[in-house]
MARBA-3410 file (N, C-alpha, C, O; in Angstrom, 1 decimal):
150
-6.6,35.4,-18.9,-6.4,34.0,-18.6,-5.6,33.4,-19.8,-5.8,33.8,-20.9 ~ -4.8,32.4,-19.5,-4.0,31.8,-20.6,-3.8,30.3,-20.3,-4.3,29.8,-19.3 ~ -3.2,29.6,-21.2,-2.9,28.2,-21.1,-2.0,28.0,-19.8,-2.2,27.0,-19.1 ~ -1.1,28.9,-19.6,-0.2,28.8,-18.4,-1.0,28.8,-17.1,-0.8,28.0,-16.2 ~ -2.0,29.7,-17.0,-2.8,29.8,-15.8,-3.7,28.6,-15.7,-4.0,28.1,-14.6
-4.2,28.1,-16.8,-5.1,26.9,-16.8,-4.3,25.7,-16.3,-4.8,24.9,-15.6 ~ -3.1,25.6,-16.8,-2.2,24.5,-16.3,-2.0,24.6,-14.8,-2.0,23.6,-14.1 ~ -1.7,25.8,-14.4,-1.5,26.0,-12.9,-2.7,25.6,-12.1,-2.6,25.0,-11.0 ~ -3.9,25.9,-12.6,-5.1,25.6,-11.9,-5.4,24.1,-11.9,-5.9,23.6,-10.9 ~ -5.2,23.4,-13.0,-5.6,22.1,-13.1,-4.5,21.0,-13.0,-4.7,19.9,-12.7
-3.2,21.5,-13.1,-2.0,20.6,-13.0,-2.0,19.5,-14.1,-1.4,18.5,-14.0 ~ -2.7,19.8,-15.2,-2.8,18.9,-16.3,-1.6,19.2,-17.3,-1.1,20.3,-17.3 ~ -1.3,18.2,-18.1,-0.2,18.5,-19.1,-0.5,19.7,-20.0,-1.6,20.0,-20.3 ~ 0.6,20.4,-20.4,0.5,21.6,-21.2,-0.3,21.3,-22.5,-1.1,22.1,-22.9 ~ 0.0,20.2,-23.2,-0.6,20.0,-24.5,-2.2,19.8,-24.3,-2.9,20.3,-25.2
-2.6,19.2,-23.2,-4.0,19.1,-22.9,-4.7,20.4,-22.6,-5.8,20.7,-23.0 ~ -3.9,21.2,-21.8,-4.4,22.6,-21.5,-4.6,23.4,-22.7,-5.6,24.1,-22.9 ~ -3.6,23.4,-23.6,-3.6,24.2,-24.8,-4.8,23.8,-25.7,-5.5,24.6,-26.2 ~ -5.0,22.5,-25.8,-6.1,22.0,-26.6,-7.4,22.4,-26.0,-8.3,22.8,-26.7 ~ -7.6,22.2,-24.7,-8.9,22.6,-24.0,-9.1,24.1,-24.2,-10.3,24.5,-24.4
-8.1,24.9,-24.0,-8.2,26.3,-24.1,-8.7,26.7,-25.5,-9.6,27.6,-25.7 ~ -8.1,26.1,-26.5,-8.5,26.4,-27.9,-9.9,25.9,-28.2,-10.7,26.6,-28.7 ~ -10.2,24.6,-27.8,-11.5,24.0,-28.1,-12.7,24.7,-27.3,-13.8,24.7,-27.8 ~ -12.4,25.3,-26.2,-13.4,26.0,-25.4,-13.6,27.4,-25.8,-14.5,28.1,-25.3 ~ -12.9,27.9,-26.8,-13.0,29.3,-27.3,-12.5,30.2,-26.2,-13.0,31.4,-26.1
-11.5,29.8,-25.5,-10.8,30.6,-24.4,-11.8,30.9,-23.3,-11.7,32.0,-22.7 ~ -12.7,30.0,-23.0,-13.6,30.1,-21.9,-13.1,29.3,-20.8,-13.0,28.0,-20.9 ~ -12.7,29.9,-19.6,-12.1,29.2,-18.5,-12.9,28.1,-18.0,-12.4,26.9,-17.8 ~ -14.2,28.3,-17.7,-15.0,27.3,-17.1,-15.2,26.1,-18.0,-15.1,24.9,-17.6 ~ -15.4,26.4,-19.3,-15.5,25.3,-20.3,-14.2,24.5,-20.4,-14.2,23.2,-20.4
-13.1,25.2,-20.4,-11.8,24.5,-20.5,-11.5,23.6,-19.3,-11.0,22.5,-19.4 ~ -11.8,24.1,-18.1,-11.7,23.3,-16.9,-12.5,22.0,-16.9,-12.1,20.9,-16.6 ~ -13.8,22.2,-17.3,-14.7,21.0,-17.5,-14.2,20.0,-18.5,-14.3,18.8,-18.3 ~ -13.7,20.5,-19.6,-13.1,19.7,-20.7,-12.0,18.9,-20.1,-11.8,17.7,-20.4 ~ -11.1,19.5,-19.4,-10.0,18.8,-18.8,-10.4,17.7,-17.8,-9.8,16.7,-17.7
-11.4,18.1,-17.0,-11.9,17.1,-16.0,-12.4,15.8,-16.8,-12.2,14.7,-16.4 ~ -13.2,16.1,-17.9,-13.7,15.0,-18.7,-12.6,14.2,-19.3,-12.6,12.9,-19.3 ~ -11.6,14.8,-19.9,-10.5,14.1,-20.5,-9.7,13.3,-19.4,-9.3,12.2,-19.7 ~ -9.6,13.9,-18.2,-8.9,13.1,-17.1,-9.7,11.9,-16.7,-9.1,10.8,-16.5 ~ -11.0,12.0,-16.6,-11.8,10.9,-16.2,-11.8,9.8,-17.3,-11.7,8.6,-17.0
-11.8,10.2,-18.6,-11.7,9.3,-19.7,-10.4,8.5,-19.7,-10.3,7.3,-19.8 ~ -9.3,9.2,-19.4,-8.0,8.6,-19.4,-7.9,7.6,-18.2,-7.3,6.6,-18.3 ~ -8.4,8.0,-17.0,-8.4,7.2,-15.9,-9.2,5.9,-16.1,-8.8,4.8,-15.7 ~ -10.3,6.0,-16.8,-11.1,4.8,-17.1,-10.3,3.8,-18.0,-10.5,2.6,-17.8 ~ -9.5,4.3,-18.9,-8.7,3.5,-19.8,-7.6,2.7,-19.0,-7.2,1.7,-19.4
-7.2,3.3,-17.9,-6.1,2.7,-17.1,-6.6,1.7,-16.1,-5.8,1.0,-15.5 ~ -7.9,1.5,-15.9,-8.4,0.7,-14.8,-8.0,-0.8,-14.8,-7.9,-1.4,-13.8 ~ -7.8,-1.3,-16.0,-7.4,-2.7,-16.1,-5.9,-3.0,-15.8,-5.5,-4.1,-15.8 ~ -5.2,-2.0,-15.7,-3.7,-2.1,-15.4,-3.5,-2.5,-14.0,-4.2,-2.2,-13.1 ~ -2.3,-3.2,-13.8,-1.9,-3.6,-12.5,-0.9,-2.6,-11.8,0.0,-2.2,-12.5
-1.2,-2.4,-10.5,-0.2,-1.5,-9.8,0.7,-2.4,-9.0,0.2,-3.0,-8.0 ~ 1.9,-2.5,-9.3,2.9,-3.3,-8.6,4.1,-2.6,-8.1,5.0,-3.3,-7.6 ~ 4.1,-1.3,-8.2,5.2,-0.5,-7.6,4.5,0.6,-6.7,3.3,0.7,-6.7 ~ 5.3,1.3,-6.0,4.7,2.3,-5.2,5.7,2.9,-4.2,6.9,2.7,-4.2 ~ 5.1,3.6,-3.2,5.9,4.3,-2.2,5.0,4.5,-1.0,3.8,4.7,-1.1
5.7,4.4,0.2,4.9,4.6,1.4,5.3,6.0,1.9,6.4,6.3,2.3 ~ 4.2,6.8,1.9,4.4,8.2,2.5,4.3,8.2,4.0,3.4,7.5,4.5 ~ 5.1,8.9,4.7,5.1,8.9,6.1,5.1,10.3,6.6,5.8,11.2,6.1 ~ 4.3,10.6,7.6,4.3,11.9,8.3,4.4,11.7,9.8,3.6,10.9,10.3 ~ 5.3,12.4,10.4,5.4,12.4,11.9,5.2,13.8,12.4,6.0,14.7,12.0
4.2,14.1,13.2,4.0,15.5,13.7,5.2,15.9,14.5,5.8,15.1,15.1 ~ 5.4,17.2,14.5,6.6,17.8,15.1,6.7,17.5,16.6,7.8,17.4,17.2 ~ 5.5,17.3,17.3,5.5,17.0,18.7,5.7,15.5,19.0,5.7,15.1,20.2 ~ 5.7,14.7,17.9,5.9,13.3,18.1,4.7,12.5,18.6,4.8,11.4,19.1 ~ 3.5,13.2,18.7,2.4,12.6,19.2,1.4,12.0,18.2,0.4,11.4,18.6
1.7,12.2,16.9,0.8,11.5,15.9,1.7,11.2,14.7,2.7,11.8,14.4 ~ 1.2,10.2,14.0,1.9,9.7,12.8,0.9,9.2,11.8,-0.2,8.7,12.2 ~ 1.2,9.4,10.5,0.3,8.8,9.5,1.2,8.2,8.4,2.3,8.6,8.1 ~ 0.6,7.1,7.8,1.3,6.4,6.7,0.3,6.1,5.7,-0.8,5.7,6.0 ~ 0.7,6.3,4.4,-0.2,6.0,3.3,0.7,5.2,2.2,1.8,5.6,1.9
0.1,4.1,1.7,0.7,3.4,0.6,0.1,3.9,-0.7,-1.1,3.8,-0.9 ~ 0.9,4.5,-1.6,0.5,4.9,-2.8,1.1,4.0,-3.9,2.3,3.9,-4.0 ~ 0.2,3.5,-4.7,0.6,2.4,-5.7,0.6,2.9,-7.1,-0.3,3.7,-7.5 ~ 1.5,2.5,-8.0,1.5,2.8,-9.4,2.0,1.6,-10.2,2.2,0.6,-9.6 ~ 2.1,1.8,-11.5,2.5,0.7,-12.3,4.0,0.4,-12.4,4.4,-0.7,-12.5
4.8,1.5,-12.3,6.3,1.3,-12.5,7.1,2.0,-11.4,6.6,3.0,-10.8 ~ 8.3,1.5,-11.2,9.2,2.2,-10.3,9.6,3.6,-10.8,9.9,4.5,-10.0 ~ 9.6,3.7,-12.1,10.0,5.0,-12.7,9.1,6.1,-12.1,9.6,7.2,-11.7 ~ 7.8,5.9,-12.1,6.8,6.9,-11.6,6.9,6.9,-10.0,6.9,8.0,-9.4 ~ 7.1,5.8,-9.4,7.2,5.7,-7.9,8.4,6.5,-7.4,8.4,7.0,-6.3
9.4,6.6,-8.2,10.6,7.4,-7.8,10.6,8.8,-8.1,11.6,9.5,-7.8 ~ 9.5,9.3,-8.7,9.5,10.8,-9.0,9.2,11.6,-7.8,8.5,11.1,-6.9 ~ 9.7,12.8,-7.7,9.5,13.6,-6.6,8.0,14.0,-6.4,7.5,14.0,-5.3 ~ 7.3,14.2,-7.5,5.9,14.5,-7.4,5.0,13.4,-6.8,4.1,13.6,-6.0 ~ 5.3,12.1,-7.2,4.6,11.0,-6.6,4.9,10.8,-5.1,4.0,10.6,-4.3
6.2,11.0,-4.7,6.5,10.8,-3.3,6.0,12.0,-2.5,5.6,11.8,-1.3 ~ 6.0,13.2,-3.1,5.4,14.3,-2.3,3.9,14.1,-2.1,3.4,14.4,-1.0 ~ 3.2,13.6,-3.1,1.8,13.3,-2.9,1.5,12.3,-1.8,0.6,12.4,-1.0 ~ 2.3,11.2,-1.8,2.2,10.2,-0.8,2.5,10.8,0.6,1.7,10.4,1.5 ~ 3.5,11.6,0.7,3.7,12.2,2.0,2.7,13.2,2.4,2.3,13.3,3.6
2.1,14.0,1.5,1.0,14.9,1.7,-0.2,14.1,2.2,-0.9,14.5,3.1 ~ -0.5,13.0,1.5,-1.6,12.1,2.0,-1.4,11.6,3.4,-2.3,11.5,4.2 ~ -0.1,11.2,3.7,0.2,10.7,5.0,-0.1,11.8,6.1,-0.6,11.5,7.2 ~ 0.2,13.0,5.8,0.0,14.1,6.7,-1.5,14.3,6.9,-2.0,14.5,8.0 ~ -2.3,14.2,5.8,-3.7,14.4,5.9,-4.3,13.2,6.7,-5.2,13.4,7.6
-3.9,12.0,6.5,-4.4,10.8,7.2,-4.1,11.0,8.7,-4.9,10.6,9.6 ~ -2.9,11.5,9.1,-2.6,11.7,10.5,-3.5,12.7,11.2,-3.7,12.6,12.4 ~ -4.2,13.6,10.4,-5.1,14.5,11.0,-6.5,14.0,11.1,-7.3,14.6,11.8 ~ -6.8,12.9,10.4,-8.2,12.4,10.4,-8.4,11.5,11.6,-7.5,10.7,12.0 ~ -9.6,11.6,12.2,-9.9,10.8,13.3,-11.4,10.4,13.2,-12.2,11.3,13.4
-11.8,9.2,13.0,-10.9,8.0,12.7,-10.4,8.1,11.3,-10.9,8.9,10.5 ~ -9.5,7.2,10.9,-9.0,7.1,9.6,-10.1,6.6,8.7,-10.7,5.6,8.9 ~ -10.4,7.4,7.6,-11.5,6.9,6.7,-11.1,5.8,5.8,-9.9,5.4,5.7 ~ -12.0,5.1,5.2,-11.7,4.1,4.2,-11.1,4.8,3.0,-11.2,6.0,2.9 ~ -10.4,4.0,2.2,-9.7,4.6,1.0,-10.7,5.4,0.2,-10.4,6.5,-0.3
-12.0,4.9,0.0,-13.0,5.6,-0.8,-13.4,6.9,-0.1,-13.5,7.9,-0.8 ~ -13.5,6.9,1.2,-13.9,8.1,1.9,-12.8,9.1,1.9,-13.0,10.3,1.9 ~ -11.5,8.6,2.0,-10.4,9.5,2.0,-10.3,10.2,0.7,-9.9,11.4,0.7 ~ -10.6,9.6,-0.4,-10.5,10.2,-1.7,-11.6,11.3,-1.9,-11.5,12.1,-2.9 ~ -12.6,11.4,-1.1,-13.6,12.4,-1.1,-13.3,13.7,-0.3,-14.0,14.7,-0.3
-12.2,13.6,0.6,-11.9,14.7,1.5,-11.3,15.9,0.7,-10.7,15.7,-0.4 ~ -11.5,17.0,1.3,-10.8,18.2,0.7,-9.3,18.1,0.9,-8.9,17.7,2.0 ~ -8.6,18.3,-0.1,-7.1,18.2,-0.1,-6.5,19.6,0.3,-7.0,20.6,-0.3 ~ -5.6,19.6,1.1,-4.9,20.8,1.5,-4.0,21.3,0.5,-2.9,20.7,0.3 ~ -4.3,22.3,-0.2,-3.4,22.8,-1.3,-3.5,24.3,-1.2,-4.5,24.9,-0.8
-2.3,24.9,-1.6,-2.3,26.4,-1.6,-2.8,27.0,-2.8,-3.2,28.2,-2.8 ~ -2.9,26.2,-3.9,-3.3,26.8,-5.2,-4.8,26.6,-5.6,-5.2,26.8,-6.7 ~ -5.6,26.3,-4.6,-7.0,26.1,-4.9,-7.6,25.0,-4.1,-6.9,24.3,-3.4 ~ -8.9,24.8,-4.3,-9.6,23.7,-3.5,-9.9,22.5,-4.5,-10.3,22.7,-5.6 ~ -9.5,21.4,-4.0,-9.8,20.1,-4.7,-9.9,19.0,-3.7,-9.5,19.2,-2.5
-10.3,17.8,-4.1,-10.3,16.7,-3.2,-9.1,15.9,-3.4,-8.3,16.1,-4.4 ~ -8.8,15.0,-2.5,-7.7,14.1,-2.6,-7.8,13.2,-3.8,-6.8,12.9,-4.4 ~ -9.0,12.8,-4.1,-9.2,12.0,-5.3,-8.9,12.8,-6.6,-8.3,12.2,-7.5 ~ -9.2,14.0,-6.6,-8.8,14.9,-7.8,-7.3,15.0,-7.9,-6.8,15.0,-9.0 ~ -6.6,15.1,-6.8,-5.2,15.2,-6.8,-4.6,13.9,-7.3,-3.6,14.0,-8.1
-5.1,12.8,-6.9,-4.7,11.5,-7.4,-4.9,11.4,-8.9,-4.1,10.9,-9.6 ~ -6.1,11.8,-9.4,-6.4,11.7,-10.8,-5.5,12.6,-11.6,-5.0,12.2,-12.7 ~ -5.2,13.8,-11.1,-4.3,14.7,-11.8,-2.9,14.1,-12.0,-2.4,14.2,-13.1 ~ -2.4,13.4,-11.0,-1.1,12.8,-11.1,-1.1,11.6,-12.0,-0.2,11.4,-12.8 ~ -2.2,10.9,-12.0,-2.4,9.7,-12.9,-2.4,10.1,-14.3,-1.8,9.5,-15.2
-3.2,11.2,-14.6,-3.2,11.7,-16.0,-1.9,12.2,-16.4,-1.4,12.0,-17.6 ~ -1.2,12.9,-15.5,0.1,13.5,-15.9,1.1,12.4,-16.2,1.9,12.6,-17.1 ~ 1.1,11.3,-15.4,2.1,10.3,-15.6,1.7,9.3,-16.6,2.6,8.6,-17.2 ~ 0.4,9.2,-16.9,-0.1,8.2,-17.8,-0.2,6.8,-17.2,-0.3,5.8,-17.9 ~ -0.1,6.7,-15.9,-0.2,5.4,-15.2,-1.3,5.4,-14.2,-1.8,6.4,-13.8
-1.8,4.2,-14.0,-2.8,4.0,-13.0,-2.2,4.2,-11.6,-1.1,3.6,-11.3 ~ -2.8,5.0,-10.8,-2.3,5.3,-9.4,-3.4,5.0,-8.5,-4.5,5.6,-8.7 ~ -3.2,4.2,-7.5,-4.2,3.9,-6.5,-3.7,4.1,-5.1,-2.5,4.1,-4.8 ~ -4.7,4.2,-4.2,-4.4,4.4,-2.8,-4.4,3.0,-2.2,-5.4,2.2,-2.4 ~ -3.4,2.6,-1.4,-3.3,1.3,-0.8,-3.7,1.5,0.7,-4.7,2.1,1.0
-2.9,0.9,1.5,-3.2,0.9,3.0,-2.9,2.2,3.6,-2.1,3.0,3.1 ~ -3.7,2.5,4.7,-3.5,3.8,5.4,-3.4,3.4,6.9,-4.1,2.5,7.3 ~ -2.7,4.2,7.6,-2.5,4.0,9.0,-2.3,5.4,9.7,-1.6,6.2,9.2 ~ -2.9,5.5,10.9,-2.7,6.7,11.6,-2.8,6.3,13.1,-3.5,5.5,13.5 ~ -1.9,7.0,13.9,-1.9,6.8,15.3,-1.7,8.1,16.1,-0.8,8.8,15.7
-2.4,8.3,17.1,-2.3,9.4,18.0,-2.1,9.0,19.4,-2.7,8.1,19.9 ~ -1.1,9.6,20.1,-0.9,9.3,21.5,-1.9,10.1,22.3,-2.0,11.3,22.1 ~ -2.6,9.4,23.2,-3.6,10.1,24.0,-2.9,11.0,25.0,-1.9,10.6,25.6 ~ -3.4,12.2,25.2,-2.8,13.1,26.2,-3.5,12.8,27.5,-4.6,12.4,27.6 ~ -2.7,13.0,28.6,-3.2,12.6,29.9,-3.3,13.8,30.8,-3.6,13.7,32.0
END
């Protein structure tokens, strides 16, 4: 295992992964826990900030019978315009379109997030992006609609 693999697993910045890897004595489980703690600490420091920029992620199912929309908010247009931020908003919209009924924002953040590189919750994905960008990122309004089949 290496810093590169730790970064791939946690999606945290390289310098934080390197520090956690070193501080944990190259123990993977300890390093992951250290990164989760650092992420939570950083998020706590961002809580007083205002989110006044964002992006609306939209997903329309290929058969045209369901749609999902998610408002993802951040502090600046700079972050809102990044590909990673927009991709997360669109991924969340896809997930919302599959939920029946649409959960509350708090309930949504506890759901398992569909990822190829491992299992995590939508809240963890949001936290990872927030730590990576250094900005407060929050979930705004969500909408989903399905056409009833007859």
